[in-house]
PQR file of N, CA, C, O and H, with PARSE charges and radii, in Angstrom:
ATOM      1  N   MET A   1      92.687 122.142 102.113 -0.4000 1.5000
ATOM      2  CA  MET A   1      91.776 121.157 101.428 -0.0000 2.0000
ATOM      3  C   MET A   1      91.467 120.064 102.400  0.5500 1.7000
ATOM      4  O   MET A   1      92.332 119.595 103.139 -0.5500 1.4000
ATOM      5  N   THR A   2      90.281 119.683 102.392 -0.4000 1.5000
ATOM      6  CA  THR A   2      89.775 118.496 103.294 -0.0000 2.0000
ATOM      7  C   THR A   2      89.338 117.362 102.439  0.5500 1.7000
ATOM      8  O   THR A   2      88.639 117.552 101.444 -0.5500 1.4000
ATOM      9  H   THR A   2      89.578 120.064 101.791  0.4000 1.0000
ATOM     10  N   PHE A   3      89.740 116.185 102.813 -0.4000 1.5000
ATOM     11  CA  PHE A   3      89.252 114.954 102.057 -0.0000 2.0000
ATOM     12  C   PHE A   3      88.399 114.271 102.949  0.5500 1.7000
ATOM     13  O   PHE A   3      88.699 114.100 104.131 -0.5500 1.4000
ATOM     14  H   PHE A   3      90.308 116.031 103.621  0.4000 1.0000
ATOM     15  N   THR A   4      87.237 113.829 102.384 -0.4000 1.5000
ATOM     16  CA  THR A   4      86.315 112.946 103.189 -0.0000 2.0000
ATOM     17  C   THR A   4      86.337 111.532 102.718  0.5500 1.7000
ATOM     18  O   THR A   4      86.225 111.285 101.517 -0.5500 1.4000
ATOM     19  H   THR A   4      86.994 113.968 101.424  0.4000 1.0000
ATOM     20  N   GLN A   5      86.476 110.593 103.611 -0.4000 1.5000
ATOM     21  CA  GLN A   5      86.477 109.218 103.210 -0.0000 2.0000
ATOM     22  C   GLN A   5      85.045 108.638 103.520  0.5500 1.7000
ATOM     23  O   GLN A   5      84.513 108.783 104.620 -0.5500 1.4000
ATOM     24  H   GLN A   5      86.566 110.794 104.587  0.4000 1.0000
ATOM     25  N   ASN A   6      84.488 108.001 102.518 -0.4000 1.5000
ATOM     26  CA  ASN A   6      83.203 107.282 102.669 -0.0000 2.0000
ATOM     27  C   ASN A   6      83.380 105.805 102.559  0.5500 1.7000
ATOM     28  O   ASN A   6      83.409 105.283 101.445 -0.5500 1.4000
ATOM     29  H   ASN A   6      84.920 107.883 101.623  0.4000 1.0000
ATOM     30  N   ILE A   7      83.492 105.155 103.568 -0.4000 1.5000
ATOM     31  CA  ILE A   7      83.667 103.711 103.613 -0.0000 2.0000
ATOM     32  C   ILE A   7      82.444 103.101 104.121  0.5500 1.7000
ATOM     33  O   ILE A   7      82.009 103.371 105.240 -0.5500 1.4000
ATOM     34  H   ILE A   7      83.468 105.579 104.473  0.4000 1.0000
ATOM     35  N   VAL A   8      81.844 102.231 103.268 -0.4000 1.5000
ATOM     36  CA  VAL A   8      80.539 101.563 103.607 -0.0000 2.0000
ATOM     37  C   VAL A   8      80.882 100.211 104.147  0.5500 1.7000
ATOM     38  O   VAL A   8      81.523  99.459 103.413 -0.5500 1.4000
ATOM     39  H   VAL A   8      82.197 102.012 102.358  0.4000 1.0000
ATOM     40  N   VAL A   9      80.535  99.812 105.334 -0.4000 1.5000
ATOM     41  CA  VAL A   9      80.724  98.582 105.880 -0.0000 2.0000
ATOM     42  C   VAL A   9      79.397  97.787 105.886  0.5500 1.7000
ATOM     43  O   VAL A   9      78.490  98.148 106.636 -0.5500 1.4000
ATOM     44  H   VAL A   9      80.013 100.423 105.930  0.4000 1.0000
ATOM     45  N   PRO A  10      79.264  96.768 105.112 -0.5600 1.5000
ATOM     46  CA  PRO A  10      78.046  95.927 105.195  0.2800 2.0000
ATOM     47  C   PRO A  10      77.841  95.402 106.617  0.5500 1.7000
ATOM     48  O   PRO A  10      78.794  94.903 107.216 -0.5500 1.4000
ATOM     49  N   HIS A  11      76.672  95.494 107.161 -0.4000 1.5000
ATOM     50  CA  HIS A  11      76.454  95.023 108.470 -0.0000 2.0000
ATOM     51  C   HIS A  11      75.050  94.487 108.691  0.5500 1.7000
ATOM     52  O   HIS A  11      74.202  94.673 107.819 -0.5500 1.4000
ATOM     53  H   HIS A  11      75.898  95.900 106.675  0.4000 1.0000
ATOM     54  N   GLU A  12      74.781  93.889 109.714 -0.4000 1.5000
ATOM     55  CA  GLU A  12      73.503  93.324 110.077 -0.0000 2.0000
ATOM     56  C   GLU A  12      72.697  94.365 110.871  0.5500 1.7000
ATOM     57  O   GLU A  12      73.266  95.285 111.460 -0.5500 1.4000
ATOM     58  H   GLU A  12      75.470  93.738 110.423  0.4000 1.0000
ATOM     59  N   GLU A  13      71.422  94.212 110.878 -0.4000 1.5000
ATOM     60  CA  GLU A  13      70.616  95.156 111.615 -0.0000 2.0000
ATOM     61  C   GLU A  13      70.886  95.169 113.120  0.5500 1.7000
ATOM     62  O   GLU A  13      70.811  96.225 113.749 -0.5500 1.4000
ATOM     63  H   GLU A  13      70.960  93.465 110.400  0.4000 1.0000
ATOM     64  N   HIS A  14      71.204  93.996 113.713 -0.4000 1.5000
ATOM     65  CA  HIS A  14      71.400  93.883 115.138 -0.0000 2.0000
ATOM     66  C   HIS A  14      72.834  94.461 115.567  0.5500 1.7000
ATOM     67  O   HIS A  14      73.121  94.530 116.762 -0.5500 1.4000
ATOM     68  H   HIS A  14      71.265  93.138 113.203  0.4000 1.0000
ATOM     69  N   TRP A  15      73.629  94.829 114.680 -0.4000 1.5000
ATOM     70  CA  TRP A  15      75.012  95.370 115.042 -0.0000 2.0000
ATOM     71  C   TRP A  15      74.748  96.682 115.756  0.5500 1.7000
ATOM     72  O   TRP A  15      73.839  97.453 115.446 -0.5500 1.4000
ATOM     73  H   TRP A  15      73.395  94.773 113.710  0.4000 1.0000
ATOM     74  N   THR A  16      75.711  96.891 116.841 -0.4000 1.5000
ATOM     75  CA  THR A  16      75.732  98.154 117.682 -0.0000 2.0000
ATOM     76  C   THR A  16      76.665  99.025 116.888  0.5500 1.7000
ATOM     77  O   THR A  16      77.379  98.617 115.972 -0.5500 1.4000
ATOM     78  H   THR A  16      76.449  96.265 117.093  0.4000 1.0000
ATOM     79  N   THR A  17      76.595 100.259 117.322 -0.4000 1.5000
ATOM     80  CA  THR A  17      77.562 101.303 116.861 -0.0000 2.0000
ATOM     81  C   THR A  17      78.999 100.808 117.138  0.5500 1.7000
ATOM     82  O   THR A  17      79.872 101.059 116.308 -0.5500 1.4000
ATOM     83  H   THR A  17      76.015 100.591 118.067  0.4000 1.0000
ATOM     84  N   ALA A  18      79.265 100.177 118.167 -0.4000 1.5000
ATOM     85  CA  ALA A  18      80.629  99.780 118.511 -0.0000 2.0000
ATOM     86  C   ALA A  18      80.996  98.615 117.387  0.5500 1.7000
ATOM     87  O   ALA A  18      82.094  98.607 116.829 -0.5500 1.4000
ATOM     88  H   ALA A  18      78.556  99.974 118.842  0.4000 1.0000
ATOM     89  N   ASP A  19      80.105  97.766 117.150 -0.4000 1.5000
ATOM     90  CA  ASP A  19      80.376  96.666 116.161 -0.0000 2.0000
ATOM     91  C   ASP A  19      80.801  97.287 114.732  0.5500 1.7000
ATOM     92  O   ASP A  19      81.733  96.851 114.056 -0.5500 1.4000
ATOM     93  H   ASP A  19      79.214  97.773 117.604  0.4000 1.0000
ATOM     94  N   ILE A  20      80.025  98.305 114.401 -0.4000 1.5000
ATOM     95  CA  ILE A  20      80.275  98.971 113.099 -0.0000 2.0000
ATOM     96  C   ILE A  20      81.676  99.678 113.097  0.5500 1.7000
ATOM     97  O   ILE A  20      82.455  99.549 112.153 -0.5500 1.4000
ATOM     98  H   ILE A  20      79.268  98.659 114.950  0.4000 1.0000
ATOM     99  N   GLU A  21      81.941 100.408 114.173 -0.4000 1.5000
ATOM    100  CA  GLU A  21      83.176 101.068 114.362 -0.0000 2.0000
ATOM    101  C   GLU A  21      84.383 100.087 114.308  0.5500 1.7000
ATOM    102  O   GLU A  21      85.440 100.333 113.727 -0.5500 1.4000
ATOM    103  H   GLU A  21      81.308 100.513 114.940  0.4000 1.0000
ATOM    104  N   LYS A  22      84.088  98.924 115.000 -0.4000 1.5000
ATOM    105  CA  LYS A  22      85.247  97.866 114.937 -0.0000 2.0000
ATOM    106  C   LYS A  22      85.496  97.395 113.500  0.5500 1.7000
ATOM    107  O   LYS A  22      86.638  97.187 113.088 -0.5500 1.4000
ATOM    108  H   LYS A  22      83.229  98.724 115.472  0.4000 1.0000
ATOM    109  N   ALA A  23      84.434  97.237 112.773 -0.4000 1.5000
ATOM    110  CA  ALA A  23      84.614  96.719 111.465 -0.0000 2.0000
ATOM    111  C   ALA A  23      85.260  97.862 110.559  0.5500 1.7000
ATOM    112  O   ALA A  23      86.010  97.535 109.639 -0.5500 1.4000
ATOM    113  H   ALA A  23      83.507  97.406 113.108  0.4000 1.0000
ATOM    114  N   LEU A  24      84.993  99.109 110.799 -0.4000 1.5000
ATOM    115  CA  LEU A  24      85.640 100.106 110.056 -0.0000 2.0000
ATOM    116  C   LEU A  24      87.184 100.149 110.412  0.5500 1.7000
ATOM    117  O   LEU A  24      88.021 100.259 109.517 -0.5500 1.4000
ATOM    118  H   LEU A  24      84.385  99.375 111.546  0.4000 1.0000
ATOM    119  N   ARG A  25      87.513 100.063 111.675 -0.4000 1.5000
ATOM    120  CA  ARG A  25      88.911  99.993 112.070 -0.0000 2.0000
ATOM    121  C   ARG A  25      89.603  98.833 111.447  0.5500 1.7000
ATOM    122  O   ARG A  25      90.715  98.993 110.944 -0.5500 1.4000
ATOM    123  H   ARG A  25      86.832  99.973 112.402  0.4000 1.0000
ATOM    124  N   GLU A  26      88.978  97.607 111.451 -0.4000 1.5000
ATOM    125  CA  GLU A  26      89.593  96.457 110.821 -0.0000 2.0000
ATOM    126  C   GLU A  26      89.801  96.633 109.376  0.5500 1.7000
ATOM    127  O   GLU A  26      90.814  96.153 108.869 -0.5500 1.4000
ATOM    128  H   GLU A  26      88.075  97.477 111.860  0.4000 1.0000
ATOM    129  N   TYR A  27      88.929  97.285 108.648 -0.4000 1.5000
ATOM    130  CA  TYR A  27      88.992  97.626 107.264 -0.0000 2.0000
ATOM    131  C   TYR A  27      90.136  98.477 107.070  0.5500 1.7000
ATOM    132  O   TYR A  27      90.966  98.172 106.214 -0.5500 1.4000
ATOM    133  H   TYR A  27      88.106  97.676 109.060  0.4000 1.0000
ATOM    134  N   ARG A  28      90.273  99.547 107.798 -0.4000 1.5000
ATOM    135  CA  ARG A  28      91.345 100.520 107.637 -0.0000 2.0000
ATOM    136  C   ARG A  28      92.741  99.957 107.904  0.5500 1.7000
ATOM    137  O   ARG A  28      93.703 100.175 107.168 -0.5500 1.4000
ATOM    138  H   ARG A  28      89.599  99.794 108.493  0.4000 1.0000
ATOM    139  N   ASP A  29      92.777  99.195 109.046 -0.4000 1.5000
ATOM    140  CA  ASP A  29      94.038  98.562 109.434 -0.0000 2.0000
ATOM    141  C   ASP A  29      94.557  97.554 108.361  0.5500 1.7000
ATOM    142  O   ASP A  29      95.751  97.488 108.069 -0.5500 1.4000
ATOM    143  H   ASP A  29      91.995  99.018 109.644  0.4000 1.0000
ATOM    144  N   GLY A  30      93.601  96.778 107.794 -0.4000 1.5000
ATOM    145  CA  GLY A  30      93.891  95.756 106.746 -0.0000 2.0000
ATOM    146  C   GLY A  30      94.383  96.484 105.482  0.5500 1.7000
ATOM    147  O   GLY A  30      95.370  96.070 104.876 -0.5500 1.4000
ATOM    148  H   GLY A  30      92.631  96.832 108.031  0.4000 1.0000
ATOM    149  N   SER A  31      93.673  97.603 105.074 -0.4000 1.5000
ATOM    150  CA  SER A  31      94.172  98.327 103.900 -0.0000 2.0000
ATOM    151  C   SER A  31      95.493  98.951 104.110  0.5500 1.7000
ATOM    152  O   SER A  31      96.310  98.966 103.190 -0.5500 1.4000
ATOM    153  H   SER A  31      92.871  97.939 105.567  0.4000 1.0000
ATOM    154  N   GLU A  32      95.750  99.461 105.250 -0.4000 1.5000
ATOM    155  CA  GLU A  32      97.068 100.160 105.547 -0.0000 2.0000
ATOM    156  C   GLU A  32      98.184  98.953 105.513  0.5500 1.7000
ATOM    157  O   GLU A  32      99.282  99.153 104.993 -0.5500 1.4000
ATOM    158  H   GLU A  32      95.086  99.449 105.998  0.4000 1.0000
ATOM    159  N   HIS A  33      97.892  97.884 106.007 -0.4000 1.5000
ATOM    160  CA  HIS A  33      98.888  96.769 106.041 -0.0000 2.0000
ATOM    161  C   HIS A  33      99.169  96.348 104.616  0.5500 1.7000
ATOM    162  O   HIS A  33     100.334  96.181 104.255 -0.5500 1.4000
ATOM    163  H   HIS A  33      97.000  97.721 106.429  0.4000 1.0000
ATOM    164  N   GLY A  34      98.156  96.171 103.795 -0.4000 1.5000
ATOM    165  CA  GLY A  34      98.380  95.849 102.401 -0.0000 2.0000
ATOM    166  C   GLY A  34      99.227  96.837 101.658  0.5500 1.7000
ATOM    167  O   GLY A  34     100.166  96.477 100.948 -0.5500 1.4000
ATOM    168  H   GLY A  34      97.209  96.308 104.088  0.4000 1.0000
ATOM    169  N   TRP A  35      98.878  98.096 101.832 -0.4000 1.5000
ATOM    170  CA  TRP A  35      99.763  99.221 101.148 -0.0000 2.0000
ATOM    171  C   TRP A  35     101.139  99.167 101.642  0.5500 1.7000
ATOM    172  O   TRP A  35     102.061  99.379 100.855 -0.5500 1.4000
ATOM    173  H   TRP A  35      98.115  98.389 102.409  0.4000 1.0000
ATOM    174  N   ASN A  36     101.389  98.872 103.020 -0.4000 1.5000
ATOM    175  CA  ASN A  36     102.716  98.878 103.546 -0.0000 2.0000
ATOM    176  C   ASN A  36     103.509  97.685 102.813  0.5500 1.7000
ATOM    177  O   ASN A  36     104.624  97.869 102.325 -0.5500 1.4000
ATOM    178  H   ASN A  36     100.640  98.700 103.660  0.4000 1.0000
ATOM    179  N   LEU A  37     102.882  96.520 102.776 -0.4000 1.5000
ATOM    180  CA  LEU A  37     103.537  95.333 102.118 -0.0000 2.0000
ATOM    181  C   LEU A  37     103.936  95.634 100.690  0.5500 1.7000
ATOM    182  O   LEU A  37     105.021  95.257 100.246 -0.5500 1.4000
ATOM    183  H   LEU A  37     101.976  96.370 103.172  0.4000 1.0000
ATOM    184  N   MET A  38     103.040  96.328  99.954 -0.4000 1.5000
ATOM    185  CA  MET A  38     103.220  96.606  98.577 -0.0000 2.0000
ATOM    186  C   MET A  38     104.479  97.500  98.366  0.5500 1.7000
ATOM    187  O   MET A  38     105.336  97.248  97.520 -0.5500 1.4000
ATOM    188  H   MET A  38     102.158  96.633 100.314  0.4000 1.0000
ATOM    189  N   PHE A  39     104.512  98.542  99.191 -0.4000 1.5000
ATOM    190  CA  PHE A  39     105.661  99.494  99.091 -0.0000 2.0000
ATOM    191  C   PHE A  39     106.951  98.950  99.592  0.5500 1.7000
ATOM    192  O   PHE A  39     108.002  99.329  99.077 -0.5500 1.4000
ATOM    193  H   PHE A  39     103.816  98.747  99.878  0.4000 1.0000
ATOM    194  N   MET A  40     106.939  98.068 100.584 -0.4000 1.5000
ATOM    195  CA  MET A  40     108.122  97.396 101.070 -0.0000 2.0000
ATOM    196  C   MET A  40     108.684  96.471  99.928  0.5500 1.7000
ATOM    197  O   MET A  40     109.894  96.384  99.719 -0.5500 1.4000
ATOM    198  H   MET A  40     106.084  97.760 101.003  0.4000 1.0000
ATOM    199  N   GLY A  41     107.775  95.810  99.227 -0.4000 1.5000
ATOM    200  CA  GLY A  41     108.125  94.983  98.129 -0.0000 2.0000
ATOM    201  C   GLY A  41     108.726  95.825  96.959  0.5500 1.7000
ATOM    202  O   GLY A  41     109.712  95.429  96.338 -0.5500 1.4000
ATOM    203  H   GLY A  41     106.792  95.881  99.397  0.4000 1.0000
ATOM    204  N   LEU A  42     108.137  96.922  96.701 -0.4000 1.5000
ATOM    205  CA  LEU A  42     108.611  97.803  95.594 -0.0000 2.0000
ATOM    206  C   LEU A  42     110.014  98.337  95.966  0.5500 1.7000
ATOM    207  O   LEU A  42     110.909  98.341  95.120 -0.5500 1.4000
ATOM    208  H   LEU A  42     107.335  97.244  97.205  0.4000 1.0000
ATOM    209  N   LYS A  43     110.224  98.815  97.300 -0.4000 1.5000
ATOM    210  CA  LYS A  43     111.569  99.239  97.739 -0.0000 2.0000
ATOM    211  C   LYS A  43     112.599  98.175  97.551  0.5500 1.7000
ATOM    212  O   LYS A  43     113.676  98.413  97.005 -0.5500 1.4000
ATOM    213  H   LYS A  43     109.498  98.812  97.986  0.4000 1.0000
ATOM    214  N   GLU A  44     112.243  96.938  98.033 -0.4000 1.5000
ATOM    215  CA  GLU A  44     113.117  95.797  97.892 -0.0000 2.0000
ATOM    216  C   GLU A  44     113.543  95.531  96.422  0.5500 1.7000
ATOM    217  O   GLU A  44     114.710  95.302  96.104 -0.5500 1.4000
ATOM    218  H   GLU A  44     111.368  96.745  98.477  0.4000 1.0000
ATOM    219  N   LEU A  45     112.492  95.581  95.543 -0.4000 1.5000
ATOM    220  CA  LEU A  45     112.739  95.346  94.115 -0.0000 2.0000
ATOM    221  C   LEU A  45     113.721  96.413  93.576  0.5500 1.7000
ATOM    222  O   LEU A  45     114.679  96.083  92.878 -0.5500 1.4000
ATOM    223  H   LEU A  45     111.544  95.767  95.801  0.4000 1.0000
ATOM    224  N   LEU A  46     113.481  97.628  93.893 -0.4000 1.5000
ATOM    225  CA  LEU A  46     114.328  98.692  93.389 -0.0000 2.0000
ATOM    226  C   LEU A  46     115.763  98.611  93.923  0.5500 1.7000
ATOM    227  O   LEU A  46     116.717  98.916  93.207 -0.5500 1.4000
ATOM    228  H   LEU A  46     112.702  97.897  94.460  0.4000 1.0000
ATOM    229  N   GLU A  47     115.907  98.191  95.205 -0.4000 1.5000
ATOM    230  CA  GLU A  47     117.208  98.078  95.805 -0.0000 2.0000
ATOM    231  C   GLU A  47     118.007  96.862  95.384  0.5500 1.7000
ATOM    232  O   GLU A  47     119.223  96.926  95.209 -0.5500 1.4000
ATOM    233  H   GLU A  47     115.132  97.943  95.787  0.4000 1.0000
ATOM    234  N   THR A  48     117.322  95.781  95.228 -0.4000 1.5000
ATOM    235  CA  THR A  48     118.081  94.444  95.019 -0.0000 2.0000
ATOM    236  C   THR A  48     117.705  93.833  93.668  0.5500 1.7000
ATOM    237  O   THR A  48     118.339  92.856  93.268 -0.5500 1.4000
ATOM    238  H   THR A  48     116.334  95.728  95.370  0.4000 1.0000
ATOM    239  N   GLY A  49     116.698  94.359  92.933 -0.4000 1.5000
ATOM    240  CA  GLY A  49     116.358  93.788  91.619 -0.0000 2.0000
ATOM    241  C   GLY A  49     115.506  92.508  91.783  0.5500 1.7000
ATOM    242  O   GLY A  49     115.226  91.857  90.776 -0.5500 1.4000
ATOM    243  H   GLY A  49     116.183  95.152  93.258  0.4000 1.0000
ATOM    244  N   GLN A  50     115.079  92.116  93.006 -0.4000 1.5000
ATOM    245  CA  GLN A  50     114.185  90.957  93.192 -0.0000 2.0000
ATOM    246  C   GLN A  50     113.370  91.173  94.487  0.5500 1.7000
ATOM    247  O   GLN A  50     113.671  91.999  95.349 -0.5500 1.4000
ATOM    248  H   GLN A  50     115.306  92.645  93.824  0.4000 1.0000
ATOM    249  N   ILE A  51     112.338  90.365  94.530 -0.4000 1.5000
ATOM    250  CA  ILE A  51     111.488  90.336  95.747 -0.0000 2.0000
ATOM    251  C   ILE A  51     111.625  88.971  96.368  0.5500 1.7000
ATOM    252  O   ILE A  51     111.530  87.923  95.731 -0.5500 1.4000
ATOM    253  H   ILE A  51     112.094  89.694  93.830  0.4000 1.0000
ATOM    254  N   SER A  52     111.876  89.071  97.767 -0.4000 1.5000
ATOM    255  CA  SER A  52     111.932  87.740  98.557 -0.0000 2.0000
ATOM    256  C   SER A  52     110.692  87.099  98.784  0.5500 1.7000
ATOM    257  O   SER A  52     110.603  85.872  98.837 -0.5500 1.4000
ATOM    258  H   SER A  52     111.954  89.923  98.285  0.4000 1.0000
ATOM    259  N   TYR A  53     109.648  87.928  98.934 -0.4000 1.5000
ATOM    260  CA  TYR A  53     108.270  87.387  99.260 -0.0000 2.0000
ATOM    261  C   TYR A  53     107.631  87.062  97.938  0.5500 1.7000
ATOM    262  O   TYR A  53     107.518  87.909  97.051 -0.5500 1.4000
ATOM    263  H   TYR A  53     109.721  88.925  98.891  0.4000 1.0000
ATOM    264  N   LYS A  54     107.203  85.783  97.820 -0.4000 1.5000
ATOM    265  CA  LYS A  54     106.611  85.242  96.615 -0.0000 2.0000
ATOM    266  C   LYS A  54     105.223  84.969  96.711  0.5500 1.7000
ATOM    267  O   LYS A  54     104.610  84.525  95.740 -0.5500 1.4000
ATOM    268  H   LYS A  54     107.295  85.096  98.540  0.4000 1.0000
ATOM    269  N   GLY A  55     104.612  85.224  97.924 -0.4000 1.5000
ATOM    270  CA  GLY A  55     103.195  85.150  98.119 -0.0000 2.0000
ATOM    271  C   GLY A  55     102.813  83.714  98.591  0.5500 1.7000
ATOM    272  O   GLY A  55     101.637  83.431  98.819 -0.5500 1.4000
ATOM    273  H   GLY A  55     105.110  85.586  98.712  0.4000 1.0000
TER
END
């Protein structure tokens, strides 16, 4: 089974292909970081009953 991701990055007309690819990488990296933080917090909550990071 193959999954296709369609991420639309708003951009200006003068952006190069490299600019758009950079924006896509930054979006992906930011999303991955957010998911990692969420699951680390969930793991801590399950192990200790509380979360040390309060935002």
